[in-house]
C-alpha positions as CSV (number, residue, x, y, z in Angstrom):
1,X,3.0,85.2,77.8
2,X,3.2,83.2,74.8
3,X,3.1,85.4,71.5
4,X,0.1,84.2,69.2
5,X,1.0,83.8,65.4
6,X,-1.3,85.8,63.9
7,X,-1.5,85.0,60.2
8,X,-3.1,87.3,57.3
9,X,-6.2,86.4,55.4
10,X,-4.1,86.3,52.1
11,X,-1.7,83.6,54.1
12,X,-4.3,81.7,55.2
13,X,-5.9,80.9,51.5
14,X,-2.5,80.8,50.3
15,X,-2.2,77.9,52.5
16,X,-5.4,76.4,52.1
17,X,-4.5,76.4,47.7
18,X,-1.4,74.9,48.8
19,X,-2.4,71.8,50.8
20,X,-5.5,71.9,47.8
21,X,-2.6,71.2,45.3
22,X,-1.0,68.7,47.2
23,X,-4.0,66.8,48.0
24,X,-4.8,66.9,44.1
25,X,-1.2,65.7,43.0
26,X,-1.4,63.3,45.6
27,X,-4.7,62.0,44.3
28,X,-3.3,61.6,40.7
29,X,-0.1,59.5,41.6
30,X,-2.2,57.2,43.6
31,X,-4.5,57.4,40.6
32,X,-1.7,57.0,37.8
33,X,-0.3,54.0,40.2
34,X,-3.5,52.1,40.1
35,X,-4.0,52.0,36.5
36,X,-0.6,51.1,35.9
37,X,-0.9,48.0,38.0
38,X,-4.4,47.4,35.9
39,X,-2.3,47.7,33.1
40,X,0.1,44.9,33.9
41,X,-2.5,42.3,35.4
42,X,-5.7,43.3,32.7
43,X,-4.0,44.7,29.6
44,X,-5.0,42.4,26.7
45,X,-2.8,39.6,25.0
46,X,-0.7,40.7,22.9
47,X,-1.0,40.3,18.9
48,X,2.4,38.8,18.9
49,X,2.4,34.9,18.2
50,X,3.1,32.4,20.8
51,X,5.3,29.2,20.1
52,X,2.9,26.6,19.4
53,X,3.3,23.7,21.9
54,X,1.8,21.4,19.1
55,X,4.6,18.6,18.0
56,X,5.4,19.6,14.4
57,X,4.3,17.0,11.7
58,X,7.3,15.4,9.7
59,X,7.9,16.8,6.7
60,X,6.7,14.8,3.6
61,X,10.2,13.7,1.5
62,X,10.7,13.8,-1.7
63,X,9.6,11.0,-3.5
64,X,12.8,8.2,-4.4
65,X,14.3,8.4,-7.9
66,X,13.6,4.8,-8.3
67,X,9.8,5.2,-7.2
68,X,8.8,5.3,-11.1
69,X,11.3,2.8,-11.7
70,X,10.4,0.8,-15.2
71,X,10.7,-3.0,-14.6
72,X,13.2,-4.7,-17.0
73,X,15.1,-8.0,-18.2
74,X,17.3,-9.3,-15.0
75,X,14.9,-7.7,-12.6
76,X,14.0,-10.1,-9.9
77,X,10.6,-9.7,-8.6
78,X,8.7,-11.1,-5.5
79,X,4.4,-11.3,-6.0
80,X,2.5,-11.9,-2.8
81,X,-0.9,-12.3,-2.7
82,X,-2.0,-12.5,0.8
83,X,-3.7,-14.9,1.9
84,X,-3.5,-17.1,-1.6
85,X,0.0,-19.0,-1.2
86,X,-0.3,-20.7,-4.5
87,X,-0.7,-17.3,-6.2
88,X,2.4,-16.1,-4.5
89,X,5.8,-16.0,-6.4
90,X,9.1,-15.5,-4.9
91,X,12.5,-14.0,-6.3
92,X,11.0,-14.5,-10.0
93,X,13.7,-13.0,-12.8
94,X,12.2,-11.6,-16.0
95,X,13.0,-12.8,-19.0
96,X,14.9,-11.1,-21.8
97,X,11.4,-10.1,-23.3
98,X,9.9,-8.9,-20.0
99,X,7.0,-11.2,-19.7
100,X,6.6,-13.6,-16.5
101,X,4.0,-16.5,-16.5
102,X,1.9,-15.9,-13.3
103,X,-1.3,-18.4,-12.5
104,X,-5.1,-17.7,-13.6
105,X,-3.3,-15.3,-15.8
106,X,-1.0,-16.6,-17.8
107,X,2.3,-15.1,-19.7
108,X,2.1,-11.5,-18.6
109,X,4.4,-8.5,-20.3
110,X,5.7,-6.1,-17.6
111,X,8.4,-5.2,-19.0
112,X,8.4,-0.9,-18.6
113,X,5.9,-1.3,-15.9
114,X,6.3,0.4,-12.5
115,X,5.7,-2.1,-9.4
116,X,2.7,-0.3,-9.0
117,X,1.8,-0.9,-12.6
118,X,2.3,-5.0,-12.1
119,X,0.4,-5.1,-8.5
120,X,-2.8,-3.3,-10.2
121,X,-2.7,-5.1,-13.3
122,X,-2.6,-8.4,-11.0
123,X,-5.4,-7.1,-8.8
124,X,-7.2,-6.5,-11.5
125,X,-7.1,-9.8,-13.2
126,X,-7.6,-11.8,-9.9
127,X,-10.7,-9.8,-8.7
128,X,-14.2,-11.3,-9.4
129,X,-12.8,-14.1,-12.1
130,X,-10.9,-15.6,-8.7
131,X,-10.7,-13.4,-5.5
132,X,-13.5,-11.1,-3.9
133,X,-11.1,-8.5,-2.4
134,X,-7.3,-9.5,-3.6
135,X,-4.8,-7.9,-2.0
136,X,-1.2,-7.9,-4.4
137,X,2.2,-6.7,-3.2
138,X,4.7,-6.5,-5.7
139,X,8.4,-6.2,-4.6
140,X,11.5,-5.7,-6.1
141,X,14.2,-8.2,-4.6
142,X,16.9,-7.5,-7.1
143,X,17.6,-4.7,-9.5
144,X,19.6,-5.3,-13.2
145,X,23.2,-4.9,-13.0
146,X,24.8,-1.4,-14.6
147,X,28.0,-1.8,-16.7
148,X,30.9,0.0,-16.6
149,X,34.0,0.0,-19.2
150,X,36.9,1.9,-20.1
151,X,39.7,3.3,-18.4
152,X,39.4,1.4,-14.9
153,X,41.0,-1.7,-13.9
154,X,37.5,-4.2,-13.9
155,X,35.2,-3.7,-16.8
156,X,31.8,-5.5,-16.6
157,X,28.6,-5.7,-15.1
158,X,27.9,-5.3,-11.3
159,X,25.0,-5.7,-9.0
160,X,23.0,-2.2,-8.8
161,X,22.5,-0.8,-5.0
162,X,20.3,2.2,-4.8
163,X,22.4,5.5,-4.0
164,X,24.8,4.4,-6.7
165,X,26.8,7.6,-8.0
166,X,29.5,7.7,-10.6
167,X,32.2,7.8,-8.3
168,X,31.1,4.7,-6.4
169,X,30.9,2.4,-9.2
170,X,34.5,3.6,-10.6
171,X,35.5,2.5,-7.0
172,X,34.0,-1.1,-7.2
173,X,35.8,-1.3,-10.6
174,X,38.9,-1.3,-9.0
175,X,38.9,3.0,-9.5
176,X,40.7,4.9,-12.5
177,X,43.6,3.5,-14.7
178,X,46.6,5.8,-14.7
179,X,45.6,7.9,-18.0
180,X,41.8,8.0,-16.9
181,X,40.1,11.0,-17.4
182,X,37.7,12.4,-14.9
183,X,36.3,15.1,-17.1
184,X,35.7,12.7,-19.6
185,X,33.0,10.1,-18.5
186,X,29.7,9.5,-20.4
187,X,26.7,7.3,-19.3
188,X,24.0,5.7,-21.5
189,X,20.9,5.5,-19.9
190,X,18.8,2.3,-20.2
191,X,15.7,4.0,-20.2
192,X,16.7,6.3,-23.1
193,X,15.3,5.0,-26.5
194,X,17.7,7.5,-28.4
195,X,20.6,5.5,-26.0
196,X,23.1,8.4,-26.7
197,X,25.5,9.1,-24.7
198,X,25.7,11.9,-22.0
199,X,28.3,13.8,-20.4
200,X,28.0,13.1,-16.5
201,X,29.8,13.6,-12.9
202,X,31.0,11.9,-10.3
203,X,28.2,12.6,-8.2
204,X,25.9,11.5,-10.8
205,X,23.4,8.8,-9.7
206,X,23.2,5.9,-11.6
207,X,20.6,3.6,-12.1
208,X,19.9,-0.3,-13.2
209,X,21.2,-1.0,-16.5
210,X,23.1,2.1,-17.2
211,X,26.3,2.0,-19.2
212,X,29.4,3.8,-17.9
213,X,32.5,4.7,-20.2
214,X,35.6,6.3,-19.1
215,X,37.5,7.4,-21.6
216,X,41.4,8.3,-22.1
217,X,42.6,11.5,-20.8
218,X,44.3,12.0,-24.5
219,X,41.7,10.5,-26.4
């Protein structure tokens, strides 16, 4: 006859308490797992900025040093009035006085003007008197030359090129002579009223009308 397992009341109550604890633990684990899953899929977006998908706008380039260049004797300019060939002028060289003969307006003194100044002057002069809405463009075809002398092989005037430096100017003049000083190079700026010599380095920019002097190393 099989033996029956008889449990005391305290043992039965303990078992029930254990099963209740286990059920509570399993329920808590299930709730935590569900919360973690919700955190992954339903969490609000992070405050970290996202990489922009918009194309970057190109940076604004600094104005060219020649953008405010003042016209002077020796510069060659072209003036175009769109749709009015008789008012356009191709490759006009400014006189020593810095003047220009122009139809309707007569002689214009344009020395020390920028191309923008000249464009506005002609536009204003033509508007109303001759044209309803003139469209004028002024271009510099050739800049006046710069000059170099001193301890270089070929002194004289040379055609200006944008981006010209002292070193490039010396190279175009045949280079340094044997006794030339690379530390004693001076420039007189064309737009300097005092016409004072300024000591410069090899990478200093040169502008139209400037005069470069390379001195002797023993001077």
